[in-house]
C-alpha positions as CSV (number, residue, x, y, z in Angstrom):
1,X,2.8,-36.3,36.4
2,X,2.5,-38.4,38.8
3,X,-1.2,-38.3,40.1
4,X,-2.8,-38.4,43.7
5,X,-4.7,-41.7,44.3
6,X,-7.3,-41.2,47.1
7,X,-10.2,-43.5,48.1
8,X,-13.1,-42.8,46.2
9,X,-11.6,-40.2,43.6
10,X,-12.5,-42.8,40.3
11,X,-16.4,-42.6,41.7
12,X,-16.4,-38.2,42.6
13,X,-13.8,-37.1,39.4
14,X,-16.8,-36.4,37.9
15,X,-19.4,-36.1,40.2
16,X,-20.1,-32.5,39.3
17,X,-21.4,-33.6,36.3
18,X,-24.3,-35.0,37.8
19,X,-25.1,-32.6,40.0
20,X,-28.7,-30.9,38.7
21,X,-29.5,-27.3,38.2
22,X,-31.1,-25.8,40.5
23,X,-33.0,-22.5,40.8
24,X,-31.8,-19.6,42.7
25,X,-34.8,-17.3,44.8
26,X,-34.4,-14.2,46.2
27,X,-35.6,-13.9,49.7
28,X,-36.5,-10.3,49.3
29,X,-36.6,-9.5,52.8
30,X,-33.0,-10.3,54.0
31,X,-31.8,-8.3,51.1
32,X,-29.9,-5.0,52.4
33,X,-28.3,-1.9,50.7
34,X,-27.3,1.2,52.1
35,X,-28.8,4.3,53.0
36,X,-27.5,7.7,51.5
37,X,-28.9,10.6,52.2
38,X,-32.4,11.5,54.4
39,X,-34.9,8.9,53.6
40,X,-33.3,7.6,49.9
41,X,-30.9,4.3,48.7
42,X,-28.9,3.7,46.6
43,X,-29.2,1.0,44.3
44,X,-25.9,-0.8,44.8
45,X,-26.8,-4.0,45.8
46,X,-26.9,-5.1,42.0
47,X,-24.6,-8.0,41.4
48,X,-23.4,-8.5,45.3
49,X,-25.2,-12.3,45.9
50,X,-25.0,-14.2,48.9
51,X,-26.5,-17.2,48.8
52,X,-27.8,-19.8,51.5
53,X,-27.4,-23.2,51.0
54,X,-24.9,-26.4,49.5
55,X,-22.3,-24.8,47.7
56,X,-22.0,-27.4,45.6
57,X,-25.5,-27.1,44.3
58,X,-25.0,-23.0,44.4
59,X,-21.8,-23.8,42.2
60,X,-24.1,-25.7,39.5
61,X,-26.7,-22.7,39.9
62,X,-24.3,-20.0,38.9
63,X,-22.7,-21.5,36.0
64,X,-25.8,-20.4,33.4
65,X,-24.9,-16.6,34.3
66,X,-21.4,-16.9,35.6
67,X,-19.7,-19.4,33.7
68,X,-16.2,-17.7,32.9
69,X,-17.1,-14.5,34.0
70,X,-15.3,-14.6,37.9
71,X,-12.0,-12.8,38.1
72,X,-10.8,-13.9,41.3
73,X,-12.2,-17.0,43.6
74,X,-11.4,-17.1,47.1
75,X,-11.9,-19.9,49.2
76,X,-10.8,-20.7,53.2
77,X,-12.1,-24.7,52.9
78,X,-11.8,-27.0,56.4
79,X,-8.5,-27.6,57.6
80,X,-9.4,-31.2,58.1
81,X,-7.9,-31.2,61.8
82,X,-10.1,-33.2,63.3
83,X,-11.7,-30.0,65.5
84,X,-13.7,-28.5,63.0
85,X,-17.0,-30.9,62.8
86,X,-16.8,-31.0,59.1
87,X,-19.6,-33.6,57.7
88,X,-19.5,-35.1,54.5
89,X,-22.9,-35.0,52.6
90,X,-22.5,-35.0,49.2
91,X,-25.0,-37.3,47.6
92,X,-23.3,-39.5,45.4
93,X,-24.3,-42.8,44.2
94,X,-22.0,-44.9,45.5
95,X,-22.2,-48.0,48.3
96,X,-18.4,-46.3,49.8
97,X,-19.8,-42.7,49.9
98,X,-23.1,-43.6,51.4
99,X,-21.3,-45.4,54.2
100,X,-19.4,-41.6,55.0
101,X,-22.7,-39.5,54.9
102,X,-23.8,-38.0,58.1
103,X,-21.0,-38.7,60.3
104,X,-18.7,-35.9,61.3
105,X,-15.2,-36.3,60.3
106,X,-12.9,-36.4,63.6
107,X,-9.2,-37.0,64.1
108,X,-9.6,-41.0,64.3
109,X,-11.2,-41.6,61.2
110,X,-8.7,-42.9,58.9
111,X,-10.3,-41.6,55.9
112,X,-10.6,-38.2,56.5
113,X,-8.2,-37.1,53.8
114,X,-9.8,-38.9,51.2
115,X,-13.1,-37.6,52.3
116,X,-11.6,-33.8,52.1
117,X,-10.5,-34.4,48.8
118,X,-13.6,-36.4,48.0
119,X,-15.5,-33.2,48.9
120,X,-12.7,-30.7,47.6
121,X,-13.1,-32.3,43.8
122,X,-15.9,-31.3,42.5
123,X,-16.1,-28.0,43.9
124,X,-12.6,-27.5,42.6
125,X,-13.5,-28.1,39.3
126,X,-17.0,-26.1,39.2
127,X,-14.6,-22.9,40.1
128,X,-12.3,-23.7,37.6
129,X,-15.6,-23.3,35.1
130,X,-16.5,-20.3,36.5
131,X,-13.1,-18.5,36.1
132,X,-12.6,-15.9,33.2
133,X,-9.6,-17.2,31.0
134,X,-7.5,-14.5,33.2
135,X,-9.2,-15.4,36.3
136,X,-7.2,-16.9,39.6
137,X,-8.1,-19.1,42.4
138,X,-6.7,-18.3,46.2
139,X,-7.0,-21.7,48.6
140,X,-6.5,-21.0,52.5
141,X,-5.1,-24.0,53.9
142,X,-2.4,-25.4,56.7
143,X,0.1,-28.0,56.5
144,X,-1.9,-30.5,57.3
145,X,-3.7,-31.0,53.9
146,X,-1.5,-28.6,52.1
147,X,0.4,-31.5,49.7
148,X,-3.3,-33.1,48.8
149,X,-4.4,-30.1,48.0
150,X,-0.8,-28.9,45.8
151,X,-1.5,-31.9,43.7
152,X,-5.1,-32.1,43.2
153,X,-4.6,-28.6,41.9
154,X,-2.0,-29.5,39.6
155,X,-4.5,-32.3,38.3
156,X,-7.7,-29.9,37.7
157,X,-5.9,-26.4,37.2
158,X,-2.6,-27.8,35.8
159,X,1.3,-27.6,37.1
160,X,2.0,-25.3,34.8
161,X,-0.6,-22.6,36.2
162,X,0.4,-22.4,39.8
163,X,1.4,-18.9,40.9
164,X,2.4,-18.7,44.0
165,X,2.0,-20.3,47.6
166,X,1.8,-17.0,50.2
167,X,3.0,-18.2,53.6
168,X,0.9,-16.1,56.2
169,X,1.9,-15.6,59.7
170,X,-1.7,-15.6,61.4
171,X,-0.3,-15.3,65.3
172,X,0.5,-11.8,66.5
173,X,2.2,-13.4,69.3
174,X,5.0,-16.5,70.1
175,X,3.3,-19.5,70.8
176,X,3.8,-21.3,74.3
177,X,2.9,-24.8,73.9
178,X,5.9,-27.0,76.0
179,X,4.6,-30.2,73.7
180,X,6.1,-29.0,70.3
181,X,9.5,-28.3,69.6
182,X,8.5,-26.0,66.9
183,X,4.8,-23.8,67.5
184,X,3.0,-23.4,64.5
185,X,2.5,-19.8,63.6
186,X,1.9,-19.8,59.9
187,X,-0.8,-20.9,57.2
188,X,-0.6,-20.9,53.2
189,X,-2.1,-19.7,50.8
190,X,-2.3,-21.6,47.4
191,X,-3.0,-19.4,44.4
192,X,-3.3,-21.0,40.6
193,X,-4.4,-19.3,37.5
194,X,-7.1,-20.7,35.0
195,X,-4.6,-19.9,32.8
196,X,-1.1,-18.2,33.9
197,X,-0.2,-17.2,30.6
198,X,-3.1,-15.3,29.7
199,X,-3.4,-13.5,33.1
200,X,0.3,-12.2,32.2
201,X,-0.4,-11.4,28.6
202,X,-3.3,-10.0,29.6
203,X,-1.4,-7.6,32.8
204,X,-4.5,-7.8,34.7
205,X,-3.1,-8.0,37.9
206,X,-1.5,-5.3,40.1
207,X,0.8,-4.4,42.6
208,X,0.0,-3.6,46.6
209,X,-0.4,-0.3,48.1
210,X,3.4,0.6,48.6
211,X,5.1,0.0,51.9
212,X,8.0,2.0,53.2
213,X,8.8,5.4,54.1
214,X,8.7,8.3,52.1
215,X,9.8,11.9,53.3
216,X,10.8,15.1,51.4
217,X,13.5,16.7,53.7
218,X,15.6,18.4,50.8
219,X,11.8,19.7,49.3
220,X,12.3,18.0,45.9
221,X,10.0,19.7,43.6
222,X,9.1,15.9,42.5
223,X,7.8,15.3,46.1
224,X,8.2,12.2,48.6
225,X,11.3,9.9,47.8
226,X,12.8,7.0,49.3
227,X,16.7,6.5,48.7
228,X,18.4,3.2,48.4
229,X,22.6,2.6,48.3
230,X,24.2,3.7,44.9
231,X,27.6,1.8,46.4
232,X,27.0,-2.1,45.3
233,X,26.3,-4.5,48.0
234,X,27.4,-8.0,49.3
235,X,26.8,-10.2,46.3
236,X,26.4,-7.6,43.4
237,X,28.5,-6.7,40.7
238,X,29.5,-3.1,39.8
239,X,31.2,-0.5,37.8
240,X,34.4,0.6,39.5
241,X,35.2,4.9,39.6
242,X,36.0,7.6,41.3
243,X,33.0,9.7,42.8
244,X,33.7,13.3,44.5
245,X,31.1,14.2,47.6
246,X,30.0,18.0,48.0
247,X,32.2,18.3,50.6
248,X,35.6,17.0,48.4
249,X,36.0,13.8,49.5
250,X,36.7,11.4,47.0
251,X,35.0,7.8,47.1
252,X,36.6,4.8,44.8
253,X,33.8,1.8,45.3
254,X,32.2,-0.6,42.9
255,X,29.0,1.2,42.4
256,X,25.7,0.1,40.8
257,X,25.7,1.9,37.7
258,X,28.1,3.3,35.3
259,X,29.9,6.5,35.5
260,X,27.8,8.5,33.1
261,X,24.7,7.0,34.6
262,X,25.6,8.4,38.0
263,X,26.0,11.9,36.1
264,X,22.9,11.6,34.8
265,X,21.3,11.0,38.1
266,X,23.1,13.9,39.8
267,X,21.8,16.1,37.2
268,X,18.2,15.0,37.4
269,X,18.7,15.7,40.9
270,X,18.1,12.0,42.0
271,X,21.0,11.5,43.8
272,X,21.3,12.0,48.0
273,X,24.2,13.0,50.2
274,X,23.9,11.9,53.8
275,X,25.9,13.0,56.3
276,X,25.4,16.6,54.9
277,X,27.4,15.8,51.8
278,X,29.6,14.1,53.6
279,X,28.0,10.4,52.9
280,X,28.0,7.6,50.6
281,X,25.6,8.5,47.5
282,X,21.8,7.3,47.7
283,X,19.6,7.0,44.3
284,X,16.1,8.5,44.8
285,X,12.9,6.4,44.0
286,X,10.0,8.6,44.0
287,X,7.1,8.3,45.8
288,X,4.6,8.8,42.9
289,X,6.7,6.8,40.6
290,X,6.5,3.8,43.0
291,X,2.8,4.7,43.1
292,X,2.5,3.9,39.0
293,X,4.4,1.1,38.4
294,X,3.0,-0.5,42.0
295,X,5.0,-3.0,44.1
296,X,5.4,-6.5,43.4
297,X,4.1,-8.6,46.4
298,X,6.0,-11.3,48.0
299,X,5.4,-14.7,49.1
300,X,5.7,-14.3,52.9
301,X,2.9,-12.3,54.4
302,X,3.8,-11.0,58.0
303,X,0.9,-9.9,60.6
304,X,1.9,-6.3,61.2
305,X,1.2,-5.5,57.1
306,X,-2.0,-8.3,56.1
307,X,-3.4,-8.9,59.6
308,X,-3.7,-12.0,62.0
309,X,-6.1,-14.1,63.7
310,X,-6.2,-11.8,67.0
311,X,-6.6,-8.9,64.2
312,X,-9.7,-10.5,62.8
313,X,-11.3,-11.7,65.7
314,X,-11.3,-8.0,67.6
315,X,-12.7,-7.1,63.8
316,X,-16.1,-9.3,63.9
317,X,-16.0,-8.5,67.6
318,X,-16.5,-4.8,67.0
319,X,-19.4,-5.6,64.8
320,X,-20.8,-7.7,67.8
321,X,-20.4,-11.0,65.8
322,X,-19.3,-14.5,66.9
323,X,-17.5,-16.6,64.9
324,X,-14.3,-19.0,65.4
325,X,-10.9,-18.4,63.3
326,X,-12.1,-15.6,60.5
327,X,-9.8,-14.2,58.5
328,X,-8.7,-10.5,58.9
329,X,-9.9,-8.0,55.9
330,X,-6.4,-6.9,55.0
331,X,-5.3,-10.3,54.2
332,X,-8.1,-11.0,52.0
333,X,-8.3,-7.2,50.9
334,X,-4.3,-7.6,49.8
335,X,-5.3,-10.7,47.3
336,X,-8.2,-8.7,45.6
337,X,-6.0,-5.8,45.1
338,X,-3.6,-7.8,43.2
339,X,-6.0,-10.1,41.4
340,X,-8.9,-8.1,40.1
341,X,-9.7,-4.5,38.3
342,X,-11.9,-2.1,38.4
343,X,-15.2,-4.0,37.3
344,X,-14.2,-8.0,38.5
345,X,-16.2,-10.1,40.2
346,X,-15.2,-11.8,43.1
347,X,-16.2,-15.5,44.1
348,X,-15.6,-16.7,48.3
349,X,-18.2,-20.6,48.0
350,X,-16.8,-21.2,51.8
351,X,-17.9,-18.1,53.3
352,X,-18.3,-18.3,56.5
353,X,-18.1,-14.4,58.7
354,X,-18.3,-12.8,55.5
355,X,-14.5,-11.5,55.5
356,X,-15.0,-10.9,51.6
357,X,-17.4,-9.3,50.7
358,X,-16.8,-6.9,53.7
359,X,-12.5,-6.5,52.3
360,X,-14.2,-5.9,48.7
361,X,-16.6,-3.2,49.9
362,X,-13.6,-1.8,51.8
363,X,-11.4,-1.6,48.6
364,X,-14.1,-0.3,46.6
365,X,-14.4,2.6,49.3
366,X,-10.6,3.3,48.9
367,X,-10.2,3.2,45.4
368,X,-13.9,4.2,43.6
369,X,-13.8,1.0,42.0
370,X,-17.3,-1.3,41.6
371,X,-16.1,-4.9,42.0
372,X,-19.0,-6.9,43.1
373,X,-18.6,-10.0,45.5
374,X,-20.6,-13.5,45.3
375,X,-20.5,-15.2,48.4
376,X,-22.1,-18.7,49.3
377,X,-22.4,-20.4,53.1
378,X,-24.8,-23.2,54.3
379,X,-26.7,-22.9,57.0
380,X,-24.8,-25.7,59.2
381,X,-28.6,-26.7,60.5
382,X,-28.4,-30.2,62.1
383,X,-30.8,-32.6,64.0
384,X,-29.2,-31.1,67.5
385,X,-29.3,-27.0,66.3
386,X,-32.5,-27.7,63.5
387,X,-32.6,-23.3,63.7
388,X,-28.9,-22.8,63.0
389,X,-28.4,-20.5,60.0
390,X,-24.7,-19.3,60.0
391,X,-25.2,-18.0,56.8
392,X,-28.1,-15.5,57.5
393,X,-27.1,-15.2,61.4
394,X,-23.5,-14.1,60.7
395,X,-22.1,-14.1,57.0
396,X,-24.9,-11.6,56.3
397,X,-25.4,-9.6,59.6
398,X,-21.8,-9.5,59.6
399,X,-22.1,-7.7,55.7
400,X,-25.2,-5.5,56.8
401,X,-23.6,-4.4,60.1
402,X,-20.1,-3.9,58.2
403,X,-22.2,-1.4,55.8
404,X,-23.7,0.1,58.1
405,X,-20.4,1.3,60.8
406,X,-18.0,1.9,57.8
407,X,-21.0,3.6,55.6
408,X,-19.7,1.6,52.6
409,X,-22.0,2.2,49.3
410,X,-23.3,-0.9,48.7
411,X,-25.8,-3.7,49.5
412,X,-26.4,-7.1,48.2
413,X,-29.3,-9.6,47.4
414,X,-29.7,-12.7,49.3
415,X,-30.7,-15.9,47.4
416,X,-31.2,-19.5,48.6
417,X,-30.7,-22.5,46.8
418,X,-34.1,-23.9,45.6
419,X,-35.6,-26.5,43.5
420,X,-34.0,-28.9,41.0
421,X,-34.6,-28.4,37.5
422,X,-34.1,-31.7,36.3
423,X,-37.1,-34.4,34.7
424,X,-37.5,-35.7,38.0
425,X,-38.6,-32.4,39.6
426,X,-41.0,-31.4,36.5
427,X,-42.5,-34.6,36.9
428,X,-43.4,-34.4,40.1
429,X,-44.8,-30.9,39.6
430,X,-42.1,-29.2,41.0
431,X,-41.8,-26.3,38.8
432,X,-39.5,-23.2,38.6
433,X,-40.7,-20.1,37.2
434,X,-40.7,-19.5,33.3
435,X,-37.7,-17.2,33.2
436,X,-36.0,-19.3,35.5
437,X,-36.3,-22.0,33.4
438,X,-35.6,-20.1,29.8
439,X,-32.1,-19.1,31.2
440,X,-31.3,-22.7,31.9
441,X,-32.9,-23.7,28.5
442,X,-30.4,-21.1,26.9
443,X,-27.4,-22.2,28.5
444,X,-28.0,-25.8,28.3
445,X,-29.0,-25.3,24.1
446,X,-25.9,-23.0,23.8
447,X,-23.5,-23.6,26.9
448,X,-23.0,-19.9,27.1
449,X,-25.5,-17.9,29.8
450,X,-28.2,-15.5,28.3
451,X,-27.1,-11.7,28.4
452,X,-30.2,-10.0,27.6
453,X,-32.9,-11.5,30.0
454,X,-35.1,-8.7,28.9
455,X,-36.1,-10.1,25.7
456,X,-37.3,-13.7,27.0
457,X,-41.6,-13.5,26.4
458,X,-43.5,-15.8,28.2
459,X,-46.2,-15.4,26.0
460,X,-44.8,-16.0,22.7
461,X,-42.4,-18.3,24.3
462,X,-39.5,-16.7,23.5
463,X,-36.0,-17.0,24.9
464,X,-33.1,-15.5,23.0
465,X,-31.1,-16.0,20.0
466,X,-27.1,-17.6,19.7
467,X,-26.1,-17.0,16.1
468,X,-28.6,-17.5,13.6
469,X,-30.7,-19.9,15.7
470,X,-33.8,-18.4,17.9
471,X,-34.5,-20.5,21.0
472,X,-38.1,-21.4,22.2
473,X,-39.4,-22.7,25.5
474,X,-42.9,-23.7,25.4
475,X,-44.0,-23.9,29.3
476,X,-46.3,-22.7,31.6
477,X,-45.8,-23.3,35.4
478,X,-48.6,-25.0,36.2
479,X,-48.6,-29.0,36.0
480,X,-52.1,-29.0,34.1
481,X,-51.6,-26.5,31.8
482,X,-48.0,-28.1,30.9
483,X,-49.5,-31.2,30.5
484,X,-51.5,-29.6,27.9
485,X,-49.0,-27.5,25.8
486,X,-47.2,-28.9,22.4
487,X,-45.8,-27.3,19.5
488,X,-48.5,-27.6,16.9
489,X,-49.0,-25.9,13.8
490,X,-50.3,-22.7,14.4
491,X,-47.5,-22.1,16.9
492,X,-45.0,-23.2,14.8
493,X,-46.3,-20.7,12.1
494,X,-46.0,-17.9,14.5
495,X,-42.5,-18.8,15.2
496,X,-41.6,-18.6,11.7
497,X,-43.2,-15.6,11.1
498,X,-41.3,-14.0,14.2
499,X,-38.0,-15.6,13.3
500,X,-37.7,-15.2,9.4
501,X,-34.7,-17.2,7.9
502,X,-33.6,-18.8,11.5
503,X,-32.8,-21.9,12.7
504,X,-35.5,-22.4,15.5
505,X,-34.9,-25.1,18.6
506,X,-38.0,-25.6,20.0
507,X,-38.5,-26.9,23.9
508,X,-42.0,-28.1,24.0
509,X,-43.5,-31.1,26.7
510,X,-44.9,-32.4,23.1
511,X,-44.7,-32.3,19.2
512,X,-47.9,-32.7,16.8
513,X,-46.0,-32.0,13.9
514,X,-44.1,-34.9,11.5
515,X,-40.7,-34.8,11.4
516,X,-40.7,-33.9,7.4
517,X,-42.5,-30.5,8.2
518,X,-40.2,-29.7,11.2
519,X,-37.1,-30.5,8.5
520,X,-38.3,-28.4,5.8
521,X,-39.2,-25.6,8.2
522,X,-35.6,-25.8,9.2
523,X,-37.4,-26.6,13.0
524,X,-35.4,-28.8,15.7
525,X,-37.6,-29.7,18.7
526,X,-36.8,-30.9,22.0
527,X,-38.9,-32.7,24.4
528,X,-38.9,-31.5,27.9
529,X,-38.5,-33.1,30.7
530,X,-36.8,-36.4,29.0
531,X,-34.4,-34.5,26.4
532,X,-33.9,-30.9,28.0
533,X,-30.3,-31.9,28.8
534,X,-29.6,-32.8,25.0
535,X,-27.5,-29.3,23.8
536,X,-28.6,-28.5,20.1
537,X,-26.8,-25.2,19.3
538,X,-24.1,-25.4,17.1
C-alpha cells in the first residue's frame, strides 16, 4: 500500500511513545452533578470526565485506566483552513519541529499540511491504543485535509478497517458566493474501526431511530405500519402472475415475490389495497418490526434529520454560550446511537463547546442507558489572552447549563493534566501521590490498568496482583523521606510473609539485599526513578 510522505513524518511517527505520563488532578470545585429532589443529589458524575489540558498529554495519562476500554471516539480537529488560528505546540526534540513552535498556522504557511499531519499522527496513535477491539473512531473533517486524513488513517488503523465516510450537509440554506461556481454546503465524517471484523462479529452497533411515516388507517391489530409496492420497479427482477383485487380487477404484472409468498402475506393481512381496493397491492411493514431490526444508516446525512451548523449555533445560544462552528447534538447523538451500547465509554479529545457530552446525556435520557463520556479540551491561553480558558468557561459551562436546562440526571468530574511522572520530575522533587504513582507503576509493569484500586495499601506498599505476581511500590510523597527508603531485609520478610508462593516485583529507590537473596526468594527489584519504565511482569 502506498504511504503518505510529509515533512517531519519520520520524527513524529513514534513521538507518542516518548510522551511522559502525567497525573490527572481533580478540581473538586469545578465538579458538577445534577440535583434530584429537594436538597439531594444523585451520584451520576462517576465516569464522566472533563479534562483541561493538552490533549496529547491527557491521552497518554488516560492509558493506564482506559487502554482498550473506549467504545467510540468522536473528534472534531482543526480543519486547517488557515483561518482557525491553531498553533503547533508539540514539544518534539527536533530542530525542524522546534522552528514550528508557537507560530500560528495560516493560509500562507507552505508547511501547514505537514504541520497538521505532525499534530494528528501521535494523537491518532494514542486514540487507537485507547479503543476497544470493537471500537470505532469518527473524525469530522472537510475536503481540505480529507485525502491526507484517509491515507494516514489507512496507515495507522488499516485500510481494511475503514467503515465509511459520511457526507453531512452542514448548511440549511443555499450558499450565495458569487466568487465560486460551486458553493460548499457539506463536510465529512471519516469512520474507522479498530478491527472491523471484530465489530461485525460482535454486532456491537445499532440502527438509527426510525424515519418515515407510520400510521394505522385500517385499524390493523398489529399496530402502525407503512407500505411499499409489491409490483417490481424499474431495474428489479420479478415473477409474473395474475392478482385479483378486492374489486375484481385482474392485474397481470411482474411482482417482487412468488405467488405463494403473496398468498401467504394476503392471509396474514400484510397486503394493503389502495384506492378502496382497486389499486396495485402494497406490502405492509410494521413499526414494531422496524424498531426491533433498527434502521441502517446511509452515508449521506441531510441537515433536516441530522442538524445543521445554524441549528448548532442556536443550541448553544439558547444556553447563552458563544462559540464558533459548533456541531449539532443531533449529529453526534446519531453517531453514538449507532456505534455505542448501553454501558459504553465515549471519548472526545477535541471537545470544543462540549457537544459530545451534551449529546450523550440526551441519548441516555431518551433510552435510559448509562453511557459515559470523557472530554479533553485545552485552555487556549496565550500571551495576548493569559486568562483564556475554553475548557472551563465554554466546554464545562455548556455541559453544566445543558444538565440544568434539560434536567439530565447526569454530572461530571473536572480534571486537569498535572505533573509528569518521569525520572526528571521525581529527582527534582515534583512527586505524585502514592495512589497516582501506584496506578502508573502497575500499568508500566503489566501493560494493563489496575481494576481494583481499593487494594492499594500505602502502609505495606502493596499495589496489586497480576497473574501469580505481587507488585509493590516503596514510595512516599516526601522527598527527604523518599531518599531514605529502600528494600531491606525486614521489608522483604514482611512482603514474603504476606505473599507466599508468589513472585514479588518491588519498585523502590534502593535495595540493601544482595542478588543471591533476591533470586532465592523470587523477588525482582526495580530501582526508581531510573529503571521506572522497565516492564517486569510476564
